LOKE-142981 format. One record per atom (N, C-alpha, C): x, y, z; residue in one letter. Coordinates in steps of 0.1 Angstrom, whole numbers, plus 5000, padded with zeros to 4 digits. Atoms other than C-alpha are relative to their C-alpha. Layout:
N
XYZa...
END
This chain:
92
500849885000m500050005000m500950125000m499249885001s501350344991s499850095012s500149904989n502150605017n499350134995n500749885005p499650895014p500850124999p499149895001r502351145021r500850004988r499250015012h504451014993h499250044988h500949975012e501551034969e499750155000e500349855000q500851394980q501250074994q498849935005w504451494973w500249974985w500050035015n504351314939n499050094992n501049915007n501151504930n500450145000n499449865000i502751834940i501050024990i499050005010a505751754919a499550004986a500650005013i503651664889i499450134997i500649875002g501751984893g501050114996g499049905002i504852194895i500649984986i499450035013g506352024864g499150034989g501049975010a503152054844a499850154998a500149855001v502752424852v501250064993v498849955006c506352494843c500149974985c499950045014l506152304810l498950084992l501049935007l502852474801l500450154998l499549865001l504352824809l501150014989l499050005011i507352744787i499450004986i500650025013a505252634758a499250134996a500849885003v502852934760v500950124998v499149885001s505653194765s500849994987s499350025013e507553044735e499150034988e500949985010a504453044714a499650144997a500449865002i503553404720i501250104999i498849925002g507153524718g500350085013g499849924988f507253644754f501249945009f499050064992a510053414766a501350085000a498749944998t513253564780t500949895005t499050104995p516453374789p499849975015p500250024986s515853434826s498749925003s501250084998m512253304824m500249864997m499850145004r513352994806r500849935011r499150064989h516052924833h499149975012h500950024988v513452964861v499149894998v500950105002l510952744845l500649864998l499350135001v513452474836v500549965013v499650034986g514652494872g498849945007g501250064994g511052424882g499849864996g500150145005v510952114860v501149915007v498950084994f514352004875f499649975015f500350014986v513052064911v498949895001v501150104999s509851854904s500549864997s499450135002g511851574890g500949955012g499350034988t514151584920t499249955011t500950044989i511251564944i499549864997i500550135003m509851264926m501149895002m498950094998w513251094926w500349975014w499750024986i513751144963i498849925006i501250074995v510151024971v500249854996v499950135004q510750714950q501249925007q498850064993s514150644968s499649965014s500450044987r512350625001r499049895001r501050125000k509950344991k500849875003k499450134997n510649995003n499549894991n500450125008c510549664984c498949935008c501150074993p507149494993p500449865004p499650144997h508949154995h501049995011h498950024990c512149205015c500250125009c499949884991g511749565029g501250094997g498949925003k514949705014k499650134993k500449875006k514750075005k500650004985k499649995014f515050144967f501350084999f498849925000g517650414973g500150094988g499849915011l519050664949l500849944988l499250065010t520550414925t499350024986t500549985014l520050444887l499749864995l500550135005r517950154874r499550014986r500449995014l517950164836l499649874994l500250135008l518149804824l498949925007l501050084993r516049634851r499350095011r500549904991p514049924867p499049945011p500950054991y511549694885y500549885008y499550114992d513849444901d500750055012d499449964988c514849474937c501549965000c498650035001k518649484941k500349895010k499750104990k518449254972k499449874997k500750135002c515848984965c499849974985c500250035014g515549024927g498649994995g501550015004r511749024927r499550144995r500749885005d509449284911d499650095011d500349914989i509249594933i498750074999i501449935002r505849714919r499149925010r500950064991e503249654945e498949924993e501050085006g500849374938g500449924988g499450065012a503149224912a500249845002a499950154998d502948864927d499349924990d
END
C-alpha cells in the first residue's frame, strides 16, 4: 500500500512540472520568453523531477523491505537489488 504522504508529494511535483512546461510552451508560442524566464521554468521542472526521485528512493520493496535508494535503474527498473523480485506492489 502506498504512503499517502508520498502520493501527495508526487502529486505536488507533477503539478509543478506540468505548470512549468505549460508556461514554457505558452511563452515560446506568443514570443514572450526571455532567457531568465526559461531558466526559472526549467529549474521548476528540475525541482519537480528531483522531488519525485527522492520520494521514489524512500519506498521499500514489498517483498524484502529494502529501500530502493538513489540508484540508477535503467536496464531492470522493477527488480529489487536485494531479492531480485518485482518491486511494483501487487506484482505477485
